[in-house]
FIKOLZA-1660 file (N, C-alpha, C; in steps of 0.1 Angstrom, whole numbers, plus 5000, padded with zeros to 4 digits):
% residues 181
   i   px   py   pz ch aa at
   1 5333 4879 4946  A  X  N
   1 5330 4886 4936  A  X CA
   1 5341 4897 4934  A  X  C
   2 5353 4895 4927  A  X  N
   2 5364 4911 4922  A  X CA
   2 5351 4915 4915  A  X  C
   3 5355 4930 4910  A  X  N
   3 5340 4938 4907  A  X CA
   3 5354 4940 4893  A  X  C
   4 5350 4937 4879  A  X  N
   4 5355 4943 4869  A  X CA
   4 5348 4950 4863  A  X  C
   5 5360 4959 4849  A  X  N
   5 5348 4965 4833  A  X CA
   5 5339 4953 4831  A  X  C
   6 5344 4941 4825  A  X  N
   6 5336 4930 4821  A  X CA
   6 5322 4924 4831  A  X  C
   7 5328 4923 4842  A  X  N
   7 5319 4925 4853  A  X CA
   7 5305 4932 4855  A  X  C
   8 5309 4943 4849  A  X  N
   8 5300 4953 4860  A  X CA
   8 5288 4956 4846  A  X  C
   9 5297 4954 4831  A  X  N
   9 5290 4958 4821  A  X CA
   9 5284 4946 4814  A  X  C
  10 5284 4936 4828  A  X  N
  10 5273 4922 4827  A  X CA
  10 5263 4918 4832  A  X  C
  11 5271 4929 4846  A  X  N
  11 5257 4931 4856  A  X CA
  11 5249 4944 4849  A  X  C
  12 5251 4951 4849  A  X  N
  12 5241 4964 4840  A  X CA
  12 5239 4962 4829  A  X  C
  13 5240 4950 4819  A  X  N
  13 5228 4945 4807  A  X CA
  13 5224 4934 4814  A  X  C
  14 5225 4920 4821  A  X  N
  14 5213 4920 4833  A  X CA
  14 5204 4924 4844  A  X  C
  15 5202 4935 4846  A  X  N
  15 5195 4945 4850  A  X CA
  15 5192 4956 4839  A  X  C
  16 5195 4960 4829  A  X  N
  16 5187 4969 4816  A  X CA
  16 5177 4954 4811  A  X  C
  17 5184 4939 4810  A  X  N
  17 5175 4929 4804  A  X CA
  17 5160 4921 4818  A  X  C
  18 5165 4930 4827  A  X  N
  18 5155 4925 4843  A  X CA
  18 5143 4933 4842  A  X  C
  19 5150 4947 4834  A  X  N
  19 5146 4959 4838  A  X CA
  19 5127 4964 4826  A  X  C
  20 5137 4953 4812  A  X  N
  20 5126 4952 4803  A  X CA
  20 5114 4947 4800  A  X  C
  21 5117 4934 4809  A  X  N
  21 5111 4925 4810  A  X CA
  21 5099 4926 4820  A  X  C
  22 5107 4935 4828  A  X  N
  22 5093 4942 4843  A  X CA
  22 5083 4950 4838  A  X  C
  23 5080 4958 4828  A  X  N
  23 5082 4975 4822  A  X CA
  23 5071 4964 4810  A  X  C
  24 5077 4957 4806  A  X  N
  24 5066 4941 4796  A  X CA
  24 5054 4938 4804  A  X  C
  25 5062 4934 4812  A  X  N
  25 5049 4929 4819  A  X CA
  25 5036 4935 4825  A  X  C
  26 5046 4947 4831  A  X  N
  26 5031 4964 4835  A  X CA
  26 5020 4966 4826  A  X  C
  27 5027 4961 4814  A  X  N
  27 5012 4972 4803  A  X CA
  27 5007 4958 4804  A  X  C
  28 5007 4946 4802  A  X  N
  28 4998 4942 4804  A  X CA
  28 4989 4934 4818  A  X  C
  29 4991 4946 4833  A  X  N
  29 4980 4941 4842  A  X CA
  29 4977 4955 4843  A  X  C
  30 4973 4970 4826  A  X  N
  30 4966 4976 4825  A  X CA
  30 4949 4970 4816  A  X  C
  31 4943 4975 4832  A  X  N
  31 4926 4967 4821  A  X CA
  31 4929 4970 4805  A  X  C
  32 4923 4957 4805  A  X  N
  32 4921 4946 4791  A  X CA
  32 4918 4955 4783  A  X  C
  33 4903 4962 4788  A  X  N
  33 4901 4975 4769  A  X CA
  33 4901 4985 4777  A  X  C
  34 4913 4991 4781  A  X  N
  34 4924 5003 4779  A  X CA
  34 4914 5015 4788  A  X  C
  35 4899 5015 4790  A  X  N
  35 4888 5023 4807  A  X CA
  35 4902 5027 4817  A  X  C
  36 4903 5037 4814  A  X  N
  36 4910 5035 4832  A  X CA
  36 4907 5034 4842  A  X  C
  37 4896 5036 4843  A  X  N
  37 4885 5035 4860  A  X CA
  37 4882 5020 4857  A  X  C
  38 4889 5008 4845  A  X  N
  38 4883 4995 4852  A  X CA
  38 4895 4987 4859  A  X  C
  39 4892 4984 4871  A  X  N
  39 4906 4987 4882  A  X CA
  39 4903 4972 4881  A  X  C
  40 4895 4959 4879  A  X  N
  40 4891 4944 4877  A  X CA
  40 4899 4931 4876  A  X  C
  41 4909 4937 4866  A  X  N
  41 4920 4936 4864  A  X CA
  41 4933 4933 4867  A  X  C
  42 4928 4944 4874  A  X  N
  42 4944 4949 4879  A  X CA
  42 4952 4936 4894  A  X  C
  43 4967 4933 4886  A  X  N
  43 4978 4924 4894  A  X CA
  43 4987 4933 4904  A  X  C
  44 4990 4945 4899  A  X  N
  44 4994 4956 4909  A  X CA
  44 4988 4960 4910  A  X  C
  45 4986 4975 4923  A  X  N
  45 4980 4990 4925  A  X CA
  45 4990 5003 4912  A  X  C
  46 4984 5002 4907  A  X  N
  46 4990 5014 4897  A  X CA
  46 4985 5029 4903  A  X  C
  47 4991 5042 4896  A  X  N
  47 4991 5053 4901  A  X CA
  47 4972 5060 4903  A  X  C
  48 4970 5056 4888  A  X  N
  48 4956 5063 4891  A  X CA
  48 4949 5054 4901  A  X  C
  49 4950 5040 4901  A  X  N
  49 4938 5033 4907  A  X CA
  49 4942 5049 4923  A  X  C
  50 4951 5042 4928  A  X  N
  50 4960 5052 4942  A  X CA
  50 4953 5066 4947  A  X  C
  51 4955 5071 4935  A  X  N
  51 4950 5085 4933  A  X CA
  51 4933 5090 4934  A  X  C
  52 4926 5080 4930  A  X  N
  52 4915 5079 4931  A  X CA
  52 4907 5072 4952  A  X  C
  53 4917 5065 4953  A  X  N
  53 4915 5058 4965  A  X CA
  53 4918 5073 4976  A  X  C
  54 4930 5077 4977  A  X  N
  54 4932 5091 4985  A  X CA
  54 4926 5099 4975  A  X  C
  55 4919 5103 4971  A  X  N
  55 4908 5115 4964  A  X CA
  55 4897 5109 4979  A  X  C
  56 4892 5099 4976  A  X  N
  56 4877 5098 4980  A  X CA
  56 4884 5095 5000  A  X  C
  57 4894 5093 5000  A  X  N
  57 4896 5089 5021  A  X CA
  57 4896 5099 5019  A  X  C
  58 4905 5111 5017  A  X  N
  58 4908 5125 5018  A  X CA
  58 4895 5128 5021  A  X  C
  59 4886 5126 5014  A  X  N
  59 4871 5133 5012  A  X CA
  59 4864 5133 5027  A  X  C
  60 4862 5117 5032  A  X  N
  60 4855 5112 5046  A  X CA
  60 4866 5121 5054  A  X  C
  61 4873 5118 5052  A  X  N
  61 4885 5123 5064  A  X CA
  61 4882 5141 5066  A  X  C
  62 4881 5149 5054  A  X  N
  62 4874 5161 5059  A  X CA
  62 4861 5160 5060  A  X  C
  63 4854 5155 5062  A  X  N
  63 4843 5151 5073  A  X CA
  63 4839 5148 5081  A  X  C
  64 4854 5142 5089  A  X  N
  64 4850 5138 5102  A  X CA
  64 4862 5148 5114  A  X  C
  65 4864 5154 5104  A  X  N
  65 4872 5169 5109  A  X CA
  65 4891 5165 5111  A  X  C
  66 4895 5150 5107  A  X  N
  66 4908 5147 5108  A  X CA
  66 4916 5149 5093  A  X  C
  67 4931 5153 5096  A  X  N
  67 4943 5160 5087  A  X CA
  67 4950 5144 5082  A  X  C
  68 4949 5137 5076  A  X  N
  68 4946 5122 5076  A  X CA
  68 4965 5121 5067  A  X  C
  69 4971 5118 5066  A  X  N
  69 4980 5111 5056  A  X CA
  69 4981 5096 5048  A  X  C
  70 4976 5095 5041  A  X  N
  70 4972 5080 5030  A  X CA
  70 4982 5081 5024  A  X  C
  71 4983 5068 5022  A  X  N
  71 4997 5062 5019  A  X CA
  71 4992 5049 5010  A  X  C
  72 4993 5045 5000  A  X  N
  72 4990 5033 4987  A  X CA
  72 5003 5026 4990  A  X  C
  73 5007 5013 4989  A  X  N
  73 5017 5006 4983  A  X CA
  73 5010 4999 4971  A  X  C
  74 5022 4995 4962  A  X  N
  74 5020 4984 4956  A  X CA
  74 5021 4967 4959  A  X  C
  75 5017 4953 4949  A  X  N
  75 5021 4942 4959  A  X CA
  75 5038 4943 4968  A  X  C
  76 5044 4949 4967  A  X  N
  76 5058 4951 4970  A  X CA
  76 5058 4954 4977  A  X  C
  77 5047 4962 4987  A  X  N
  77 5045 4968 4995  A  X CA
  77 5058 4984 4993  A  X  C
  78 5058 4986 4980  A  X  N
  78 5064 4996 4977  A  X CA
  78 5055 5011 4975  A  X  C
  79 5060 5021 4978  A  X  N
  79 5048 5037 4985  A  X CA
  79 5049 5031 4964  A  X  C
  80 5033 5039 4964  A  X  N
  80 5027 5040 4952  A  X CA
  80 5024 5056 4952  A  X  C
  81 5019 5059 4960  A  X  N
  81 5015 5073 4960  A  X CA
  81 5013 5073 4975  A  X  C
  82 5021 5090 4984  A  X  N
  82 5014 5091 4996  A  X CA
  82 5007 5109 4997  A  X  C
  83 5002 5113 5004  A  X  N
  83 4996 5121 5004  A  X CA
  83 4989 5126 5018  A  X  C
  84 4995 5139 5020  A  X  N
  84 4991 5152 5026  A  X CA
  84 4988 5160 5034  A  X  C
  85 4971 5158 5038  A  X  N
  85 4961 5172 5037  A  X CA
  85 4970 5182 5049  A  X  C
  86 4968 5191 5044  A  X  N
  86 4966 5204 5049  A  X CA
  86 4972 5200 5069  A  X  C
  87 4982 5203 5075  A  X  N
  87 4978 5203 5087  A  X CA
  87 4978 5191 5090  A  X  C
  88 4983 5184 5083  A  X  N
  88 4983 5171 5085  A  X CA
  88 5004 5167 5104  A  X  C
  89 4998 5157 5102  A  X  N
  89 5014 5155 5113  A  X CA
  89 5023 5147 5108  A  X  C
  90 5035 5158 5112  A  X  N
  90 5051 5154 5102  A  X CA
  90 5046 5141 5106  A  X  C
  91 5050 5131 5121  A  X  N
  91 5045 5117 5114  A  X CA
  91 5041 5108 5109  A  X  C
  92 5037 5112 5111  A  X  N
  92 5015 5103 5101  A  X CA
  92 5019 5103 5088  A  X  C
  93 5033 5109 5081  A  X  N
  93 5041 5105 5066  A  X CA
  93 5041 5092 5078  A  X  C
  94 5051 5091 5082  A  X  N
  94 5059 5079 5084  A  X CA
  94 5048 5063 5092  A  X  C
  95 5036 5066 5098  A  X  N
  95 5033 5061 5103  A  X CA
  95 5021 5052 5096  A  X  C
  96 5021 5064 5082  A  X  N
  96 5009 5059 5070  A  X CA
  96 5014 5048 5061  A  X  C
  97 5030 5057 5059  A  X  N
  97 5035 5045 5052  A  X CA
  97 5041 5032 5050  A  X  C
  98 5044 5032 5064  A  X  N
  98 5046 5017 5071  A  X CA
  98 5037 5010 5072  A  X  C
  99 5019 5016 5078  A  X  N
  99 5011 5007 5073  A  X CA
  99 5003 4999 5066  A  X  C
 100 5006 5006 5051  A  X  N
 100 5004 5007 5032  A  X CA
 100 5020 4992 5036  A  X  C
 101 5024 4998 5043  A  X  N
 101 5040 4984 5042  A  X CA
 101 5033 4973 5048  A  X  C
 102 5030 4972 5055  A  X  N
 102 5028 4963 5066  A  X CA
 102 5018 4952 5064  A  X  C
 103 5008 4958 5061  A  X  N
 103 4991 4956 5053  A  X CA
 103 4998 4946 5042  A  X  C
 104 5009 4953 5031  A  X  N
 104 5005 4940 5021  A  X CA
 104 5020 4936 5018  A  X  C
 105 5027 4934 5028  A  X  N
 105 5040 4922 5033  A  X CA
 105 5035 4912 5036  A  X  C
 106 5026 4917 5054  A  X  N
 106 5019 4903 5057  A  X CA
 106 5003 4898 5053  A  X  C
 107 4996 4915 5041  A  X  N
 107 4989 4909 5039  A  X CA
 107 4971 4903 5047  A  X  C
 108 4973 4913 5059  A  X  N
 108 4965 4915 5067  A  X CA
 108 4967 4932 5074  A  X  C
 109 4953 4934 5078  A  X  N
 109 4954 4947 5085  A  X CA
 109 4960 4949 5096  A  X  C
 110 4961 4961 5097  A  X  N
 110 4974 4967 5109  A  X CA
 110 4959 4961 5121  A  X  C
 111 4949 4966 5116  A  X  N
 111 4937 4957 5133  A  X CA
 111 4934 4944 5138  A  X  C
 112 4936 4940 5127  A  X  N
 112 4945 4916 5131  A  X CA
 112 4957 4915 5136  A  X  C
 113 4963 4928 5130  A  X  N
 113 4980 4924 5134  A  X CA
 113 4983 4923 5147  A  X  C
 114 4975 4936 5148  A  X  N
 114 4974 4940 5163  A  X CA
 114 4972 4923 5178  A  X  C
 115 4963 4924 5173  A  X  N
 115 4954 4911 5179  A  X CA
 115 4967 4899 5179  A  X  C
 116 4972 4895 5171  A  X  N
 116 4982 4886 5166  A  X CA
 116 4998 4891 5175  A  X  C
 117 4997 4901 5179  A  X  N
 117 5011 4906 5178  A  X CA
 117 5010 4907 5200  A  X  C
 118 5001 4907 5203  A  X  N
 118 5002 4912 5215  A  X CA
 118 5013 4900 5229  A  X  C
 119 5015 4902 5241  A  X  N
 119 5019 4894 5249  A  X CA
 119 5011 4881 5244  A  X  C
 120 5015 4869 5243  A  X  N
 120 5011 4859 5245  A  X CA
 120 5006 4853 5226  A  X  C
 121 5005 4860 5219  A  X  N
 121 5000 4853 5213  A  X CA
 121 5008 4855 5201  A  X  C
 122 5016 4847 5186  A  X  N
 122 5019 4845 5176  A  X CA
 122 5033 4855 5178  A  X  C
 123 5029 4863 5167  A  X  N
 123 5031 4867 5164  A  X CA
 123 5044 4883 5171  A  X  C
 124 5041 4884 5186  A  X  N
 124 5049 4892 5195  A  X CA
 124 5059 4896 5195  A  X  C
 125 5060 4910 5189  A  X  N
 125 5074 4914 5186  A  X CA
 125 5074 4912 5175  A  X  C
 126 5067 4913 5170  A  X  N
 126 5064 4914 5152  A  X CA
 126 5071 4924 5150  A  X  C
 127 5067 4938 5156  A  X  N
 127 5074 4951 5153  A  X CA
 127 5085 4956 5157  A  X  C
 128 5098 4944 5153  A  X  N
 128 5110 4950 5157  A  X CA
 128 5112 4943 5139  A  X  C
 129 5106 4935 5135  A  X  N
 129 5112 4927 5124  A  X CA
 129 5114 4942 5109  A  X  C
 130 5116 4936 5098  A  X  N
 130 5119 4941 5088  A  X CA
 130 5120 4959 5091  A  X  C
 131 5136 4954 5100  A  X  N
 131 5141 4972 5103  A  X CA
 131 5129 4979 5109  A  X  C
 132 5121 4980 5119  A  X  N
 132 5109 4982 5124  A  X CA
 132 5096 4987 5114  A  X  C
 133 5097 4984 5107  A  X  N
 133 5085 4989 5094  A  X CA
 133 5075 4986 5099  A  X  C
 134 5067 4970 5108  A  X  N
 134 5063 4969 5113  A  X CA
 134 5054 4974 5123  A  X  C
 135 5038 4976 5115  A  X  N
 135 5031 4986 5123  A  X CA
 135 5018 4980 5133  A  X  C
 136 5017 4979 5145  A  X  N
 136 5006 4974 5154  A  X CA
 136 4994 4973 5157  A  X  C
 137 4989 4985 5149  A  X  N
 137 4975 4995 5154  A  X CA
 137 4971 4994 5140  A  X  C
 138 4961 5002 5146  A  X  N
 138 4945 5002 5136  A  X CA
 138 4948 5013 5128  A  X  C
 139 4943 5014 5110  A  X  N
 139 4950 5022 5101  A  X CA
 139 4953 5012 5090  A  X  C
 140 4956 5001 5081  A  X  N
 140 4960 4998 5074  A  X CA
 140 4951 4991 5066  A  X  C
 141 4943 4988 5059  A  X  N
 141 4944 4974 5050  A  X CA
 141 4949 4965 5037  A  X  C
 142 4953 4956 5036  A  X  N
 142 4955 4947 5026  A  X CA
 142 4945 4947 5012  A  X  C
 143 4947 4953 4997  A  X  N
 143 4940 4963 4986  A  X CA
 143 4940 4942 4983  A  X  C
 144 4934 4934 4979  A  X  N
 144 4932 4920 4970  A  X CA
 144 4918 4921 4961  A  X  C
 145 4923 4916 4956  A  X  N
 145 4914 4910 4944  A  X CA
 145 4919 4892 4942  A  X  C
 146 4906 4893 4945  A  X  N
 146 4907 4881 4953  A  X CA
 146 4911 4878 4969  A  X  C
 147 4921 4864 4961  A  X  N
 147 4928 4858 4973  A  X CA
 147 4944 4872 4969  A  X  C
 148 4941 4871 4958  A  X  N
 148 4958 4883 4952  A  X CA
 148 4961 4899 4962  A  X  C
 149 4967 4901 4968  A  X  N
 149 4970 4912 4973  A  X CA
 149 4976 4922 4961  A  X  C
 150 4969 4929 4959  A  X  N
 150 4976 4943 4946  A  X CA
 150 4986 4959 4952  A  X  C
 151 4986 4957 4963  A  X  N
 151 4986 4968 4976  A  X CA
 151 4984 4963 4987  A  X  C
 152 4977 4980 4992  A  X  N
 152 4978 4979 5004  A  X CA
 152 4972 4998 5007  A  X  C
 153 4967 4998 5020  A  X  N
 153 4964 5017 5021  A  X CA
 153 4964 5021 5033  A  X  C
 154 4972 5030 5041  A  X  N
 154 4972 5034 5050  A  X CA
 154 4971 5044 5053  A  X  C
 155 4969 5049 5067  A  X  N
 155 4961 5063 5073  A  X CA
 155 4964 5061 5090  A  X  C
 156 4970 5083 5092  A  X  N
 156 4975 5083 5100  A  X CA
 156 4973 5102 5100  A  X  C
 157 4966 5102 5113  A  X  N
 157 4965 5115 5117  A  X CA
 157 4954 5115 5126  A  X  C
 158 4945 5107 5131  A  X  N
 158 4936 5103 5135  A  X CA
 158 4940 5098 5150  A  X  C
 159 4926 5094 5160  A  X  N
 159 4933 5084 5166  A  X CA
 159 4928 5074 5163  A  X  C
 160 4931 5059 5166  A  X  N
 160 4936 5044 5161  A  X CA
 160 4920 5043 5153  A  X  C
 161 4914 5043 5165  A  X  N
 161 4891 5047 5158  A  X CA
 161 4897 5047 5144  A  X  C
 162 4897 5069 5143  A  X  N
 162 4897 5070 5134  A  X CA
 162 4903 5070 5117  A  X  C
 163 4920 5059 5123  A  X  N
 163 4924 5059 5110  A  X CA
 163 4915 5042 5107  A  X  C
 164 4916 5036 5120  A  X  N
 164 4908 5024 5117  A  X CA
 164 4896 5026 5102  A  X  C
 165 4890 5036 5108  A  X  N
 165 4877 5039 5101  A  X CA
 165 4883 5044 5088  A  X  C
 166 4891 5048 5087  A  X  N
 166 4889 5064 5070  A  X CA
 166 4905 5045 5061  A  X  C
 167 4909 5040 5071  A  X  N
 167 4911 5022 5060  A  X CA
 167 4902 5017 5055  A  X  C
 168 4897 5019 5065  A  X  N
 168 4877 5007 5060  A  X CA
 168 4876 5012 5049  A  X  C
 169 4873 5025 5047  A  X  N
 169 4866 5034 5042  A  X CA
 169 4879 5028 5032  A  X  C
 170 4887 5032 5027  A  X  N
 170 4896 5035 5018  A  X CA
 170 4890 5017 5008  A  X  C
 171 4894 5008 5017  A  X  N
 171 4888 4998 5013  A  X CA
 171 4878 4988 5010  A  X  C
 172 4866 5003 5011  A  X  N
 172 4858 5002 5004  A  X CA
 172 4851 5009 4999  A  X  C
 173 4861 5018 4987  A  X  N
 173 4859 5023 4978  A  X CA
 173 4866 5014 4972  A  X  C
 174 4877 5003 4981  A  X  N
 174 4882 4996 4968  A  X CA
 174 4875 4990 4958  A  X  C
 175 4868 4980 4969  A  X  N
 175 4859 4973 4971  A  X CA
 175 4851 4975 4953  A  X  C
 176 4840 4984 4959  A  X  N
 176 4833 4996 4947  A  X CA
 176 4838 4997 4932  A  X  C
 177 4851 4998 4933  A  X  N
 177 4858 4999 4922  A  X CA
 177 4860 4988 4911  A  X  C
 178 4863 4983 4924  A  X  N
 178 4868 4966 4913  A  X CA
 178 4855 4962 4911  A  X  C
 179 4845 4960 4915  A  X  N
 179 4831 4955 4914  A  X CA
 179 4829 4962 4898  A  X  C
 180 4834 4970 4897  A  X  N
 180 4825 4977 4882  A  X CA
 180 4833 4972 4872  A  X  C
 181 4826 4965 4860  A  X  N
 181 4831 4961 4849  A  X CA
 181 4828 4968 4839  A  X  C
% end
């Protein structure tokens, strides 16, 4: 396709129209009663909810002595929020984000994926797909309402066991929040 001023104007108009439609849809994803703390009707992760989850996980991380990075993605595996605790490892930023990406993209925890990605297992080598963004060790949990993934949480900064514990704690907070009506 040869780009001309006319083609570019048409493409820009189509992109703007698509963005307008997605913005209108985003309003419908907010809690129906306007209560900012009622997340039971969400179809995609929202910043307010991500911040609440991160705050709770950070508190638990402090309790167990881990300087974690906590990442929350939306249903499309895009970042909604990434929080770096003081003195967290620089490398933990990318690892936490990629865990949040992995669980939203594959709709399973990174601990589950670890088992399936071992030699001789059906997903062996998956970590080399998606531009090497797939993480195959614990610390990531998908966030679902019913069977629908609305986002993911990834935690990095401690041992695999600590990261897994903190991500599972984030999942617990998520489930408690959506259970409130």
